C-alpha positions as CSV (number, residue, x, y, z in Angstrom):
1,X,-121.2,143.9,37.0
2,X,-124.8,142.8,36.6
3,X,-126.1,140.4,33.9
4,X,-127.3,143.4,32.0
5,X,-123.7,144.8,32.0
6,X,-122.0,141.7,30.5
7,X,-120.7,141.9,27.0
8,X,-120.3,139.1,24.5
9,X,-117.4,138.9,22.0
10,X,-119.3,137.7,18.9
11,X,-116.7,138.3,16.1
12,X,-113.0,138.3,15.9
13,X,-110.3,138.9,13.3
14,X,-106.5,139.3,13.3
15,X,-103.5,139.4,11.1
16,X,-100.3,139.0,13.1
17,X,-96.8,137.9,12.4
18,X,-96.8,134.5,10.8
19,X,-100.6,134.3,10.8
20,X,-103.1,135.6,8.2
21,X,-106.1,134.9,10.3
22,X,-107.2,133.7,13.8
23,X,-107.1,130.0,12.9
24,X,-103.5,130.2,11.7
25,X,-102.5,132.3,14.7
26,X,-104.1,129.7,17.1
27,X,-102.3,126.9,15.3
28,X,-99.0,128.8,15.7
29,X,-99.6,129.3,19.4
30,X,-100.4,125.6,20.0
31,X,-97.2,124.6,18.0
32,X,-95.1,127.1,19.9
33,X,-94.1,128.8,16.6
34,X,-91.6,131.6,16.8
35,X,-92.7,134.2,14.3
36,X,-89.6,136.4,14.6
37,X,-87.5,136.6,11.4
38,X,-83.7,137.1,11.6
39,X,-82.4,138.8,8.4
40,X,-79.1,138.1,6.9
41,X,-76.7,141.1,6.1
42,X,-77.3,140.5,2.4
43,X,-81.1,140.6,2.8
44,X,-81.0,143.9,4.7
45,X,-78.7,145.5,2.2
46,X,-80.9,144.3,-0.7
47,X,-83.8,145.9,1.1
48,X,-82.1,149.3,1.1
49,X,-80.6,149.3,4.6
50,X,-77.3,151.2,4.8
51,X,-74.5,148.6,4.8
52,X,-72.6,150.4,7.6
53,X,-75.7,150.5,9.8
54,X,-76.5,146.9,9.1
55,X,-73.0,145.8,10.1
56,X,-73.1,147.8,13.4
57,X,-73.2,145.3,16.4
58,X,-75.9,147.5,18.0
59,X,-78.2,147.0,15.0
60,X,-80.3,143.9,15.7
61,X,-81.2,142.1,12.5
62,X,-84.6,140.8,13.4
63,X,-88.3,141.6,13.1
64,X,-91.6,139.8,13.6
65,X,-92.5,138.3,10.3
66,X,-95.6,139.9,8.5
67,X,-96.6,139.1,5.0
68,X,-98.3,141.2,2.3
69,X,-98.5,144.5,4.1
70,X,-98.4,146.2,0.7
71,X,-101.6,144.5,-0.6
72,X,-104.9,146.3,-0.5
73,X,-108.1,146.1,-2.6
74,X,-108.6,149.9,-3.1
75,X,-111.7,149.7,-5.3
76,X,-113.6,147.5,-2.8
77,X,-113.4,150.3,-0.2
78,X,-114.0,152.9,-2.9
79,X,-110.5,154.4,-2.9
80,X,-108.7,155.4,-6.1
81,X,-105.3,153.7,-6.7
82,X,-103.6,157.0,-6.1
83,X,-105.5,157.5,-2.8
84,X,-104.4,154.0,-1.7
85,X,-100.8,154.7,-2.5
86,X,-100.5,157.6,-0.2
87,X,-102.5,156.0,2.7
88,X,-100.6,154.8,5.8
89,X,-100.8,151.0,5.7
90,X,-102.4,151.2,9.1
91,X,-105.3,152.9,7.4
92,X,-105.5,150.0,4.9
93,X,-105.2,147.1,7.4
94,X,-107.8,148.3,9.9
95,X,-110.8,148.6,7.5
96,X,-110.0,145.1,6.2
97,X,-109.9,143.7,9.8
98,X,-113.2,145.4,10.8
99,X,-114.9,144.2,7.6
100,X,-113.8,140.6,8.3
101,X,-114.7,140.7,12.0
102,X,-118.2,141.8,11.1
103,X,-118.4,139.1,8.5
104,X,-117.4,136.6,11.2
105,X,-120.5,137.6,13.1
106,X,-122.6,136.9,10.1
107,X,-123.4,140.4,9.1
108,X,-123.1,142.1,5.7
109,X,-120.6,144.7,6.9
110,X,-122.1,147.3,4.6
111,X,-125.6,147.0,6.1
112,X,-125.2,146.0,9.8
113,X,-128.6,146.6,11.6
114,X,-128.6,149.3,14.3
115,X,-125.9,151.7,15.3
116,X,-122.3,150.3,15.2
117,X,-119.6,152.0,17.2
118,X,-115.9,151.9,16.1
119,X,-113.1,152.3,18.6
120,X,-109.6,152.2,17.1
121,X,-106.1,152.4,18.4
122,X,-103.1,153.0,16.1
123,X,-99.4,153.7,16.2
124,X,-97.7,156.9,15.2
125,X,-97.5,157.3,11.5
126,X,-94.1,156.4,9.9
127,X,-95.2,155.9,6.3
128,X,-95.8,159.6,5.5
129,X,-92.5,161.0,6.6
130,X,-90.5,158.0,5.3
131,X,-92.3,157.6,2.0
132,X,-95.0,160.1,0.9
133,X,-92.9,163.2,1.5
134,X,-90.4,162.0,-1.0
135,X,-93.1,162.0,-3.7
136,X,-94.3,165.6,-3.8
137,X,-95.8,165.1,-7.2
138,X,-98.4,162.7,-5.6
139,X,-99.1,165.2,-2.8
140,X,-99.6,168.0,-5.3
141,X,-101.9,165.9,-7.4
142,X,-104.2,164.7,-4.5
143,X,-103.9,167.7,-2.2
144,X,-102.5,168.0,1.3
145,X,-105.9,167.4,2.9
146,X,-106.3,164.0,1.2
147,X,-102.7,163.1,2.3
148,X,-103.4,164.2,5.9
149,X,-106.7,162.2,6.1
150,X,-104.9,159.1,4.9
151,X,-102.0,159.4,7.3
152,X,-103.3,161.0,10.6
153,X,-104.4,158.9,13.5
154,X,-107.5,161.1,14.0
155,X,-109.1,159.5,10.9
156,X,-108.6,155.8,11.4
157,X,-112.0,155.1,13.1
158,X,-114.0,157.7,11.2
159,X,-112.8,156.4,7.8
160,X,-114.1,152.9,8.7
161,X,-117.4,154.3,9.8
162,X,-117.7,156.3,6.6
163,X,-116.7,153.6,4.2
164,X,-118.9,150.9,5.8
165,X,-121.8,153.2,6.7
166,X,-121.6,152.6,10.5
167,X,-123.6,155.3,12.4
168,X,-122.5,154.7,16.0
169,X,-119.7,156.5,17.9
170,X,-116.4,156.6,16.0
171,X,-113.5,157.2,18.4
172,X,-109.7,157.0,18.1
173,X,-107.9,155.8,21.2
174,X,-104.3,156.8,21.6
175,X,-102.9,155.3,24.9
176,X,-99.8,153.6,23.5
177,X,-99.6,149.9,24.3
178,X,-103.0,149.8,26.0
179,X,-104.8,151.5,23.1
180,X,-106.8,148.5,21.8
181,X,-107.9,147.2,25.2
182,X,-108.8,150.7,26.3
183,X,-110.8,150.8,23.1
184,X,-112.6,147.6,24.3
185,X,-113.2,149.3,27.6
186,X,-114.7,152.3,25.9
187,X,-116.8,150.1,23.6
188,X,-118.3,148.3,26.5
189,X,-119.2,151.6,28.2
190,X,-120.8,152.8,24.9
191,X,-122.9,149.7,24.7
192,X,-123.9,150.0,28.4
193,X,-124.9,153.6,27.9
194,X,-127.1,152.8,24.9
195,X,-125.0,154.7,22.4
196,X,-124.8,151.8,20.0
197,X,-126.2,148.2,19.5
198,X,-122.9,146.7,18.2
199,X,-119.3,147.9,18.7
200,X,-116.1,147.1,17.0
201,X,-112.8,147.7,18.9
202,X,-109.3,147.0,17.9
203,X,-105.9,148.3,17.1
204,X,-103.3,148.4,14.3
205,X,-99.5,149.0,14.1
206,X,-97.3,148.9,11.0
207,X,-93.5,149.0,11.6
208,X,-92.0,150.1,8.2
209,X,-89.9,149.0,6.5
210,X,-90.9,145.3,6.7
211,X,-87.3,144.0,6.0
212,X,-85.3,145.9,8.6
213,X,-83.9,145.6,12.1
214,X,-83.7,148.1,15.0
215,X,-81.2,149.8,17.3
216,X,-80.7,148.3,20.8
217,X,-79.2,150.5,23.4
218,X,-77.7,149.6,26.8
219,X,-80.4,149.9,29.4
220,X,-83.2,150.3,26.9
221,X,-86.3,148.2,26.4
222,X,-85.3,146.8,23.0
223,X,-84.0,143.2,23.1
224,X,-80.4,142.7,22.2
225,X,-81.0,139.1,21.2
226,X,-83.9,139.9,18.8
227,X,-86.4,137.9,20.9
228,X,-88.9,138.7,23.5
229,X,-88.7,136.3,26.5
230,X,-91.5,137.0,29.0
231,X,-90.7,136.0,32.6
232,X,-87.5,134.2,31.4
233,X,-84.2,134.3,33.2
234,X,-82.6,135.3,29.8
235,X,-85.1,138.1,29.2
236,X,-83.3,141.2,27.7
237,X,-86.1,143.3,26.4
238,X,-88.9,143.4,23.8
239,X,-89.2,143.6,20.0
240,X,-91.9,145.5,18.1
241,X,-93.7,144.3,15.0
242,X,-96.7,144.8,12.6
243,X,-100.2,143.5,13.3
244,X,-103.9,144.3,13.4
245,X,-106.8,142.8,15.5
246,X,-110.4,143.6,16.1
247,X,-113.3,142.2,18.1
248,X,-117.1,142.7,17.7
249,X,-119.0,143.3,20.9
250,X,-122.7,143.2,21.8
251,X,-124.6,143.2,25.0
252,X,-124.8,139.7,26.2
253,X,-128.6,139.6,26.4
254,X,-128.8,140.8,22.8
255,X,-126.3,138.2,21.6
256,X,-128.2,135.4,23.4
257,X,-131.5,136.6,21.9
258,X,-130.1,136.6,18.4
259,X,-128.3,133.2,18.8
260,X,-124.9,134.8,18.1
261,X,-121.8,132.6,18.3
262,X,-120.2,133.8,21.5
263,X,-116.4,133.5,21.8
264,X,-116.1,134.9,25.3
265,X,-117.9,137.1,27.8
266,X,-116.4,140.2,29.3
267,X,-117.3,140.3,33.0
268,X,-115.6,143.6,33.8
269,X,-112.9,146.1,33.1
270,X,-111.1,149.0,34.7
271,X,-108.7,151.8,33.7
272,X,-106.4,154.0,35.8
273,X,-103.1,155.8,35.8
274,X,-100.4,155.4,38.5
275,X,-98.9,158.8,37.7
276,X,-95.7,159.5,39.7
277,X,-95.8,156.3,41.7
278,X,-94.4,154.3,38.7
279,X,-90.9,152.9,38.8
280,X,-90.1,155.1,35.7
281,X,-91.9,156.8,32.9
282,X,-92.0,153.6,30.8
283,X,-92.5,151.2,33.8
284,X,-95.5,150.5,36.0
285,X,-95.9,150.7,39.8
286,X,-96.9,147.9,42.1
287,X,-99.5,150.1,43.8
288,X,-101.1,151.2,40.6
289,X,-101.2,147.6,39.3
290,X,-102.9,146.4,42.5
291,X,-105.4,149.2,42.5
292,X,-106.3,148.5,38.9
293,X,-106.8,144.8,39.5
294,X,-109.0,145.5,42.5
295,X,-111.1,147.9,40.4
296,X,-111.4,145.3,37.6
297,X,-112.5,142.5,40.0
298,X,-115.0,144.9,41.6
299,X,-116.4,145.8,38.2
300,X,-116.7,142.1,37.4
301,X,-118.2,141.2,40.8
302,X,-115.7,138.4,41.0
303,X,-112.4,137.6,42.7
304,X,-109.0,136.2,41.6
305,X,-110.0,132.7,42.7
306,X,-111.9,132.2,39.4
307,X,-108.8,133.0,37.3
308,X,-107.0,130.1,35.6
309,X,-104.8,132.0,33.2
310,X,-103.3,135.5,33.2
311,X,-102.4,137.0,29.8
312,X,-99.8,139.3,31.1
313,X,-98.2,142.4,29.5
314,X,-95.0,140.4,29.5
315,X,-92.7,142.6,27.5
316,X,-89.6,140.6,28.5
317,X,-88.0,143.4,30.5
318,X,-86.7,142.5,34.0
319,X,-88.1,145.5,35.8
320,X,-91.6,145.3,34.3
321,X,-91.8,141.6,34.7
322,X,-90.8,141.7,38.4
323,X,-93.4,144.4,39.1
324,X,-96.1,142.6,37.2
325,X,-95.6,139.2,38.9
326,X,-95.3,140.8,42.4
327,X,-98.5,142.9,41.9
328,X,-100.4,139.8,40.8
329,X,-99.2,137.7,43.6
330,X,-99.9,140.3,46.3
331,X,-103.4,140.9,44.9
332,X,-104.2,137.2,44.8
333,X,-102.9,136.6,48.3
334,X,-104.9,139.5,49.6
335,X,-108.0,137.7,48.4
336,X,-107.1,134.5,50.2
337,X,-105.7,132.5,47.3
338,X,-103.8,129.6,49.0
339,X,-100.2,128.7,48.3
340,X,-101.4,125.4,46.8
341,X,-103.4,127.2,44.2
342,X,-101.7,127.8,40.9
343,X,-102.4,130.2,38.2
344,X,-100.7,130.1,34.8
345,X,-99.3,133.4,33.5
346,X,-97.8,134.0,30.1
347,X,-97.6,136.4,27.2
348,X,-97.8,135.7,23.4
349,X,-95.1,138.4,23.0
350,X,-92.8,135.4,23.2
351,X,-94.4,134.1,20.0
352,X,-95.1,137.2,17.9
353,X,-93.2,140.1,19.6
354,X,-94.8,143.4,20.9
355,X,-97.6,144.7,18.7
356,X,-97.8,148.1,20.4
357,X,-101.4,149.4,20.2
358,X,-102.6,145.9,19.2
359,X,-101.4,144.4,22.4
360,X,-104.5,143.4,24.4
361,X,-107.1,142.9,21.7
362,X,-105.6,140.2,19.5
363,X,-107.8,137.2,20.0
364,X,-105.2,135.3,22.0
365,X,-106.9,134.8,25.3
366,X,-110.3,134.8,23.6
367,X,-109.3,132.0,21.3
368,X,-107.6,130.1,24.2
369,X,-110.7,130.4,26.4
370,X,-113.0,129.4,23.6
371,X,-110.8,126.4,22.7
372,X,-110.7,125.3,26.4
373,X,-114.4,125.6,26.6
374,X,-115.0,123.5,23.5
375,X,-112.5,120.8,24.3
376,X,-111.9,120.7,28.1
377,X,-109.0,118.6,29.1
378,X,-107.9,117.9,25.5
379,X,-106.0,121.1,24.6
380,X,-102.2,121.3,25.0
381,X,-100.8,124.7,24.3
382,X,-97.2,125.6,23.8
383,X,-96.7,129.2,25.0
384,X,-93.2,130.6,24.6
385,X,-92.5,132.3,28.0
386,X,-95.3,130.8,30.0
387,X,-94.8,130.9,33.7
388,X,-96.2,128.5,36.3
389,X,-96.1,130.4,39.5
390,X,-97.5,130.1,43.0
391,X,-99.0,133.6,42.9
392,X,-99.8,133.6,46.6
393,X,-96.1,133.8,47.4
394,X,-95.0,137.1,45.8
395,X,-92.3,138.2,48.2
396,X,-89.5,137.7,45.8
397,X,-89.2,137.6,42.0
398,X,-86.7,135.0,41.0
399,X,-87.0,135.3,37.2
400,X,-87.8,131.6,36.8
401,X,-87.1,129.6,33.7
402,X,-90.2,129.3,31.5
403,X,-92.5,126.3,31.5
404,X,-93.5,126.5,27.8
405,X,-95.3,123.1,27.6
406,X,-97.5,123.5,30.6
407,X,-101.1,122.7,29.7
408,X,-103.6,125.5,30.2
409,X,-106.5,123.0,30.6
410,X,-108.2,122.2,33.8
411,X,-111.2,119.9,33.1
412,X,-114.7,120.5,34.4
413,X,-114.4,124.0,35.7
414,X,-115.2,127.6,34.6
415,X,-112.5,129.0,32.3
416,X,-111.5,132.5,33.2
417,X,-108.7,134.7,31.9
418,X,-107.4,138.2,32.6
419,X,-105.7,140.4,30.0
420,X,-103.3,143.0,31.3
421,X,-101.6,145.4,28.8
422,X,-100.3,147.9,31.3
423,X,-98.5,150.9,30.0
424,X,-96.9,153.9,31.6
425,X,-96.4,157.0,29.5
426,X,-99.3,159.5,29.8
427,X,-101.7,156.6,29.2
428,X,-104.2,154.5,30.9
429,X,-103.7,150.9,32.0
430,X,-106.4,148.4,31.7
431,X,-107.4,144.9,32.9
432,X,-110.4,143.0,31.6
433,X,-111.8,139.6,32.5
434,X,-112.8,137.3,29.7
435,X,-114.8,134.1,30.4
436,X,-116.0,131.5,27.9
437,X,-117.2,128.2,29.2
438,X,-119.5,125.3,28.4
439,X,-121.5,126.2,31.5
440,X,-122.2,129.6,30.1
441,X,-123.1,128.1,26.8
442,X,-125.5,125.7,28.4
443,X,-127.1,128.3,30.7
444,X,-127.8,130.8,28.0
445,X,-128.5,128.2,25.2
446,X,-126.0,129.8,22.9
447,X,-126.1,128.1,19.5
448,X,-123.1,127.4,17.4
449,X,-123.5,126.9,13.6
450,X,-123.8,123.2,12.7
451,X,-121.3,123.8,9.8
452,X,-118.7,126.3,9.0
453,X,-119.7,129.5,7.4
454,X,-117.6,130.2,4.3
455,X,-116.4,133.8,4.7
456,X,-116.2,135.9,1.6
457,X,-113.0,137.9,1.4
458,X,-113.4,141.5,0.5
459,X,-109.9,141.4,-1.0
460,X,-110.4,139.5,-4.3
461,X,-113.5,140.2,-6.5
462,X,-113.1,136.7,-8.1
463,X,-113.3,135.0,-4.7
464,X,-116.5,136.9,-3.9
465,X,-118.1,135.8,-7.2
466,X,-117.1,132.2,-6.8
467,X,-118.2,131.9,-3.2
468,X,-121.3,134.1,-3.0
469,X,-123.6,131.2,-4.0
470,X,-122.1,128.9,-1.4
471,X,-122.6,131.5,1.2
472,X,-126.1,132.2,0.3
473,X,-126.9,128.5,0.1
474,X,-125.7,127.4,3.5
475,X,-126.5,130.6,5.5
476,X,-129.9,131.8,4.2
477,X,-131.7,131.3,7.6
478,X,-128.9,133.1,9.4
479,X,-128.9,135.8,6.8
480,X,-132.6,136.3,7.1
481,X,-132.3,136.7,10.9
482,X,-129.4,139.1,10.9
483,X,-130.0,141.2,7.8
484,X,-127.2,139.6,5.8
485,X,-127.5,140.1,2.0
486,X,-125.1,137.7,0.3
487,X,-123.9,139.0,-3.0
488,X,-125.6,142.3,-2.6
489,X,-122.5,144.3,-3.5
490,X,-121.1,144.0,-6.9
491,X,-117.3,143.5,-7.0
492,X,-115.4,146.0,-9.1
493,X,-112.2,145.7,-11.0
494,X,-109.4,147.9,-9.8
495,X,-107.2,149.4,-12.4
496,X,-103.5,148.5,-12.1
497,X,-101.5,150.8,-9.9
498,X,-98.1,152.1,-10.7
499,X,-94.9,150.4,-9.6
500,X,-92.4,152.0,-7.3
501,X,-92.0,152.7,-3.6
502,X,-95.6,153.9,-3.2
503,X,-97.2,151.1,-5.2
504,X,-100.0,149.2,-3.5
505,X,-100.9,145.9,-5.0
506,X,-104.6,145.7,-5.7
507,X,-105.0,141.9,-5.3
508,X,-105.1,140.3,-1.9
509,X,-105.1,136.6,-1.4
510,X,-106.4,136.9,2.2
511,X,-107.4,139.5,4.7
């Protein structure tokens, strides 16, 4: 990929189990925090779970912890309280995440200059069949079309474009666990083809109800223990949870010209499907993985020797883990990586569980790479399920014990990471290379703000009023350069919503 085809990640946002924002998420990763909640029998019964089901040994009483999924500032996004009640929570979380990611760049999300593309991945809707259908009086009052728009995957991206006035391509990506990173791939291609000047890519999944467990079957991918242990000798499957993540992308030369804060640079990406070669419909193939990595390296015009860290798919299944490690090792060995060379592989699924369509775009590797670039040699990260492996010797997968306290820091060299959310069913599989280094920062003279920019939350009108002056005072030069208009939108007071199963709280402390 030439210099004109490199893409800068200039804004990030996420809400994930145990973390309301990127900063809290990064702190959890460094502390090795396990964000999986184990529910007691009493808590499950109080939440409405059938007592007989909750007592069944095959019912695992655990879920990744996610707070305030019911909260949404409907008025801010110009929804009526009734419209908000019948909307799939995925359709509520994603606009908030896009708004905050654009804010992170320094834009007024309602007036971003140029064309802005939106590429969104989401999970199948469970809210409408489990909840809305049982309130036909609401469906009758609003009409079936309104209910469909608020609960169908087809409208996740277009709704954001409509509400924020974003005029670039608006595309929904539905490729299961690779959705959000395929969205990044498509966003980069859209930028490269001149279809937009800025692109937002991400994914969202909501697993209702929040307080619940799941069924684990013999031979299935769901963990019997209620924990995901990537590359661990005790790995017994994965566990799904609720989360949302978005990144804002620009062409690198445009980001450098406008002095954007660059978290990482995407060198290249590739997408393929291994069809009938895979080990099973829900498992990858060695040949497909290797072909995809070769295509990704070719697109990046780089080789595996630059890679310090691999953010693996790492679902905690024995079959998938073996194939993934073997394919990585064989690819690295084919490029002459010596047995003495080491590469750290891991997956944050050991910390937060499997986020489905969000897997791949949450700012995990971005934030790690940025932290390493800012403080080389000083960062010590605790990754649950990190694997230190000699990837040049892939002949046998031994399911080694994890090395969770291995530092991901290597002083005085380029930081490079690969993200690999492979999936199998009728979907694409993607790898992308992210790089963020001091050398890149120096070479392109990328400027970081001298002081923190106070972000204004779209969730609470009072917060906007109280902090608008501070934002305008410390960021006026940045605002003038980027078209930011602090305080340009008047906050409005949402009327109270009704209580009950469909109620949506109209006050958010954070987004």
